[in-house]
C-alpha positions in Angstrom: 1.5 22.5 33.8 3.3 21.0 30.9 6.8 21.9 30.1 8.1 23.2 26.9 9.9 20.0 26.1 6.6 18.0 26.7 4.8 20.4 24.3 7.4 19.9 21.6 7.3 16.1 22.1 3.5 16.1 21.8 3.7 18.2 18.6 6.3 16.0 17.2 4.5 12.8 18.0 1.2 14.1 16.4 3.1 15.3 13.3 5.1 12.0 13.0 1.9 9.8 13.5 -0.1 12.0 11.0 2.6 11.6 8.3 2.8 7.8 8.8 -0.9 7.5 8.5 -0.9 9.4 5.2 1.9 7.3 3.9 0.1 4.1 4.9 -3.0 5.3 3.2 -1.0 6.2 0.1 0.5 2.7 0.1 -2.8 0.9 0.3 -5.1 3.2 -1.8 -3.9 2.0 -5.3 -4.6 -1.7 -4.3 -8.1 -0.8 -3.0 -8.9 1.3 -6.0 -7.9 -1.4 -8.4 -9.9 -4.0 -6.6 -13.1 -2.3 -5.7 -13.5 0.4 -8.4 -13.2 -1.8 -11.4 -9.8 -0.5 -12.6 -8.3 -3.8 -13.4 -5.5 -4.1 -15.9 -4.6 -7.6 -14.6 -2.2 -6.3 -12.1 -2.6 -6.0 -8.4 0.1 -3.5 -7.2 1.0 -2.4 -3.7 3.4 0.4 -2.7 4.0 4.2 -2.7 6.2 5.8 -3.9 7.9 2.5 -5.0 5.8 -0.5 -5.9 7.1 -3.4 -3.9 4.6 -6.0 -4.7 2.9 -6.8 -8.1 0.9 -9.8 -8.8 -1.2 -10.8 -11.9 -1.1 -10.0 -15.6 -1.7 -12.3 -18.5 1.2 -14.7 -17.5 0.3 -14.7 -13.8 3.5 -13.2 -12.6 4.4 -12.4 -8.9 7.0 -9.8 -8.1 8.1 -8.7 -4.7 11.0 -6.3 -4.0 12.5 -6.2 -0.5 14.6 -3.2 -1.6 11.5 -1.2 -2.7 9.8 -2.2 0.6 12.8 -0.9 2.6 12.8 2.3 0.5 9.1 2.8 1.2 9.6 2.2 4.9 12.6 4.6 4.9 10.6 7.2 3.0 7.8 6.9 5.5 10.0 7.4 8.5 11.8 10.2 6.9 8.6 12.0 6.0 7.4 11.4 9.5 10.4 12.9 11.1 10.4 16.0 8.7 6.6 16.6 9.3 7.0 16.0 13.1 9.9 18.6 13.1 8.0 21.1 11.0 5.1 20.7 13.4 7.3 21.6 16.4 8.6 24.7 14.5 5.3 26.1 13.2 4.2 28.1 16.2 6.2 29.1 19.2 5.3 27.2 22.4 3.5 29.3 25.0 
């Protein structure tokens, strides 16, 4: 029989993992949409909520921001912790 702490940990891990998967999807989706759906303004961007990599344009520029990448990772981890915590609080454990 699983203990209450084990059930809370399982709920937290599922919420945390689910949030990280959603954030990962949101980071990659704009890049995929631009490449394969024909939405091409000359830029290939990556990142959500902060664009940390942009390449292309008329002049052929390349931009990479470590600070924006770090902010994206921090946002993902924070969202994962919040969703995991909310997941443990939604229904009382039996």
